[in-house]
N, C-alpha and C positions, 0 to 999 in steps of 0.2 A: 785201601786207604793208605796214604803216605804222609810223611812229615816234610813239608816244603820250607826251605829257608831262602829268603832273598837277602843277600848280604848288603852292608851299607853302601848305597849308591846315590839315591835321591830320597828326600824326606817324603813321607806319606802324604802330607798336605800340600806339597808343591806341585801345582799344575798336574792333577791326576792324569796319568798317561798309561801306557801299556803295562808297566810292572805292577802298579797298584790295581789296575783292572783285572789282570790275570790272577793275581794272588787272591783277590776278593772272590773271584769265581771258583778257583780251586777250593777255597774254604767252603763255599756253598755246595760243592760237589761231595763234601764229606771229608776232605783232607784237612789236616791241621797245618796252619801256616804261621810262620814267624817272619814278619816283615821288619827288617832292621833299618832304622833311620840312620842317615849319615850324621846329622846333628846330634851330639851327645848331650843328654839332659839327665839330671839326677832324679829320675822318676822310675817307678816300678814298671815292669812290663804291663801293657794295657791291652785288655781284650776289647777290640773294636766291635766285633759281632761274633756269634758262635763260630769257633774254630779259627778265628783270625786274630792274631796277637801282634801288637806293635811294640817293638823293642826300642826303648829310648836310650839305653846305655849298653851298647853292644859288647864291650869288653867284659863288663860285669856279668852280663847275661851268659856270655860264652864260657866264662870261668866258673860261675856259681850255679847257673840254672840249667844250661844246656846239657851237661853231663847227667843230671838227674832226669831230665825229660827223656833223653835217649835211653837211659837205663830202664825206665818204667814203661816206655812205649816201644814195642818191638816192630813198629811199622818201618818200612824202608825210608831212608832219608834222601831227599832230592834237593840239591842246591841248584837254584835257578839264577843264573848270572847274565846280566846284559852289559856289563862293563869289563871289557877284556883285560884291563890293567889289574884286575883283582885275581887273575888266574892262579897266581902263586900262593894265594891265601885260602883257597877253597877247600883244601884237604884238611884244614883244621877242624872242620865240622864232622869229619869221618863219614862222609856221605856214601851211599850206595850208588848214586847216580849224580852226575853233574851235567846240566844242560846249559849250553851257550845260546842265549836268545839274541841273535844278531839283528839289531833294530835299525841301524843306520850305517852309512859309509863315511864316518868321520875320519878325516885324514890323520888326525892326532892319535886315533886309536889303532891305526894300521900296524905300528911296530909291535903291538901286543897281541894281535889277533892270532898269529900262528900258535903261540904258546897256549892261548885260550882254547883253540880248536883241539890241540893235542891233549889238553887237560880234560876236555869235555868228552862225555860218552856219546853225545848226540847234539845236533844243531837244530834250532828252530829259527826261521827267518821271516821277515815281514814283507819282502818284495821279490818279484820275479828276478830282477837284476841280481839281487844278493844270492838267490838260490842258484842261478846259473854260474856265478863266479865261484861260490863255495863248492859246488858239486864238481867243477873242473879242477879246483885245487886239491880237494879232498874227496876223491870219488868213492872211497870205502867208508866214509863217516856217515852214519844215519842222519838224514836231513829231511825236514818237512817245511813247507811254506804255509805259514799261518798269518794272514794279514791282520791289521788292527780292526777295531769294531766300534759299535755303539753301546753305550751303557743306558739301558732303559730306566735305571734309577734316577737319571736326570729328568725324566718325565717329559722330554721334548716332544715326543709323539702324541702326548696328551695336550700340552699347552698350545700345540699348533692349531687346535680348533677351539680354544677358549681364550677369552680376553685376559690380558696380563698387564699389570700396572707398569708403566714406563719408568725406569730408573731416572732419578732427578738429573743425573749428569748426561743423559742422552739428549741430543738436539731434537727439535721438532721436525716433522715432515718425513719424507722418505729418506732412508739411510742405507748406504753401502757399508758393509762391515767386514773387518778381518779380525778374527779371534785367534790369538797365538802369540808366540814370542816375536818381538820386534828385533829380528836377528839379521846377520849379514846375508842369509840366503833369501830374504825378502827383497823383491825388486823395488827399492825405495823410489826410484825415479818414476816408475809406473804408478805407484800408489799416489805420490804427491802430485802427479799431473792429472789424475782422474777428475778432480772437481772442475777443472777447466772445461770439461766436455759433458758435464752432467746437468746443465741447466739449473743450478742451484742446489742439487742434491749433495748432501755432505757425506764424507767418508769418516768412519770412526775406527780406531785401532784399539783393541781390547787385549791387553797382554803386557808382560814385563819387558823391560829393556834386557837384551841378551847379546852382549858383544857389540852393541850399537846403541847410541843415544837417540831418544826421540828428537824429531825435528820440530822445534818450537815455532810458534807464530807462522804456521803454514795455512794459507787461506783455504778453507773448505775441508781441512783435515783436523780431527780432534783425537788426541791421545788420552785415553781414559785410564791407562795403567792396568795392573794385574787385578783381577777379580777372583774371588774364591769360587771353587767348583760349583757350590750351590747357588751362587749369584748369577752364573752364566745364562741359565734359561731365560731369566727376565730380560737380559740384554739381547740374546739371540732372537727371541720371538718378536722383538721390535725392529729387527732389521728387515729391509725389503729385499736386498740382494747380498749374498755372502761371497767373499772372494778368497782365493788362494793364489796370491801374486808372487810365486816363487821364481827366482832365477833358475836357469837350468845349469846344473853342475853335478859332479858325481854324487854329492850328498842328496840333492833333491831328486835326481833320477832314480834313487833307491828309496825314496820316501813314500810310505803309504799313510797319507795324512789322517790322523784321528779326527781332525776338525771336519773333514769331508763327511764322515758318517754322522757327526753331530748336526751339521748344517742340514743334511738331508732328512734327519729324524724330525726336524722342525718344519719340514716341507718347503724349505727355502730354495730359491734358485741359486745354483753354485756356478761361479765362473772361475776357471783355473787356467793357469798357463799350461803348456804342453807337457805335463808330467805323465810318464808311462803308467804309474799306478792309478792315476785319475782317468786315463783313457780307458782303463778296464771297467770304470764305473759308468761309462756312457750307456744309454742316453740320459742318465739321471743327472749328469753334470754336463756343463758346456765347456768345451776345450778351445782355448785360444792359441793361435800359432804366431801372433804378433801383437804388439801393444795396441795397434789400431783395432784389430779384431777384438781384443780384450775389452776395450772401451765400447765398441759397438754392441758387444754381447751384454755388457752391463746395462746400457741404455735400452736394449731390447727387452731384457727381463724386468726392468723397472716399469715398462709399459705392459708387458705380457708375461706374468710370472710363470705360467705353465702349470703342470699337474702336480700339486703338492702331495696328493694321496699316494701316487706311485713312488715318489721319493721317500715318503715315510715308510712304506712297505719295504723298500730296498734296505733301509737302515734296520728295520726289525728282522730282516732275513740275515743280517750280518752283525749280530750282537756279540758282546764279549763272552756270553754264555756259550754261543755256538763255537767260538774260538777255543775256549777252555775244554769243551768236550772233544773237539778235534785233537787237541794236544794230549788229552787223557788217553784217547785211542792209540795215538802214536807211542806214548810211554808204555802202554801195556804190551805193545809189540816188541819193545826192547828187552823185556824180561824173558 
């Protein structure tokens, strides 16, 4: 058993992604986890579920609570960091082990990555491209590839076979959907041009603006905004085809999309641009190498959805629990 700390990076409730999912799974494996929100609130530390604690006021917790926790619990302390810019702050927890979870190839993070790697005792990464790059730069640093996964708590593998009430803001009829941030790495021209070739089928975008504004008054495309994690199943189950319309750049070439696992867990056909990490998911996803092929594949899956059960099983074979157990084995080898 260990004490895990995730330092202030993203809030627990904002688009639950890899950090939240792994911390939840570590706690369920019997470790004690303190997840520190980035947003400061004058609230006491909150227990979300057994072994999992949400820190609302990091500085107060660090000053007044953490010393007592560390003193009364002799378990090893593991700091789990996915934001390289924080590397200089991590020793303040007096950890036994620092793990750098390399989740993306953000250009703005690059100046901080070397210091992060030098501070870390080991590296976990999400994509094969990241593993190759890091192993070449730091051949002596312990490193393991652990992709993203599916959270069965969402219940997508169950609702896939049961009726689900359609949210009021979803249009009628067949729908092509993208769930995720409306960000610069999304191929906007591809998405906006899709309805012209879909014989009346609409495209819905479910997610927040992130470095880019929604395109208002676009025929056949509706932007529904950010939905809470527990709302997503009702939207996802009512989609006919799910898409990952990412442009190809260093960031997306190193992206292992969480949304792919969630789409598949719902049994949905998945059309993606030619992303290396999605190619590894074939034949459960359909890969496009051009905009025209992307559109053709969407039309094909609108008419012939394919085998939902095999997609669901793929997601269930790649859950966050599987990922956490893989990491736990890796950490045991470090000691």
